[in-house]
C-alpha positions in Angstrom: 0.0 -0.1 0.0 1.1 3.7 -0.2 2.3 4.0 3.0 4.8 1.3 2.7 6.3 2.9 -0.7 6.5 6.9 0.1 6.9 7.4 -4.0 3.5 5.8 -4.8 0.1 7.5 -5.2 -3.5 6.1 -5.8 -4.4 6.8 -9.6 -7.7 7.6 -9.2 -8.8 7.2 -12.8 -7.2 4.0 -12.6 -8.9 3.3 -9.7 -12.1 4.4 -11.3 -12.0 1.8 -14.0 -10.9 -1.0 -11.8 -13.9 -0.5 -9.7 -16.2 -0.3 -12.7 -14.3 -4.0 -14.1 -15.3 -5.4 -10.7 -18.8 -3.7 -11.0 -19.3 -5.2 -14.1 -17.8 -8.4 -13.9 -20.2 -8.8 -10.9 -23.0 -7.8 -12.6 -23.8 -4.5 -11.0 -25.3 -1.5 -13.0 -24.1 1.7 -11.7 -27.4 2.4 -10.3 -28.0 -0.8 -8.7 -23.9 -0.3 -6.9 -24.9 2.9 -5.6 -28.4 1.7 -4.3 -26.7 -1.2 -2.4 -23.8 1.2 -1.4 -26.1 3.5 -0.2 -24.5 6.2 -2.5 -26.0 8.6 -5.1 -25.5 8.1 -8.4 -23.7 11.4 -8.5 -21.7 9.8 -5.9 -20.3 6.6 -7.6 -19.9 8.4 -11.0 -17.4 10.6 -9.3 -15.9 7.4 -8.0 -16.0 5.4 -11.3 -14.6 8.4 -13.3 -11.8 9.3 -11.2 -12.8 12.6 -9.8 -12.9 11.7 -6.3 -11.4 8.5 -4.4 -14.1 6.4 -2.7 -13.9 6.9 1.0 -12.4 3.6 3.1 -16.0 2.5 4.4 -17.4 2.9 1.1 -13.9 0.5 0.1 -14.4 -1.9 2.2 -18.3 -2.6 1.0 -17.0 -2.7 -2.2 -14.1 -5.4 -1.3 -17.2 -7.4 0.4 -19.6 -7.2 -2.5 -16.7 -7.8 -5.2 -15.5 -10.7 -3.0 -11.9 -9.5 -3.1 -9.4 -10.3 -0.6 -8.4 -6.9 0.2 -9.0 -3.2 -0.9 -5.8 -2.9 -2.7 -7.2 -5.0 -5.0 -9.5 -2.2 -6.1 -6.7 0.5 -6.3 -4.2 1.2 -8.6 -0.9 2.7 -7.8 1.1 5.1 -9.6 4.5 6.5 -9.4 4.9 9.9 -7.9 6.5 12.5 -10.1 9.5 13.8 -7.8 10.1 17.5 -8.8 14.1 18.2 -9.4 15.7 20.0 -6.3 
């Protein structure tokens, strides 16, 4: 996870794609998933399009619904760009 790798950050766009992948694989529509997670359709779409990251409680619910081992299975990490000094 990111705290063990200080040069990594969560890629919101790719994480959204990952959530969408699991959502479709498990047969959920965006509306149905939002309903199960007790979210507005707009909030879920913000996660799916990478505008926002879901909070931990929502990630934990997704992990359970999708049958994943870990929340980390939903997150896509990328290397941080380190500015030159």
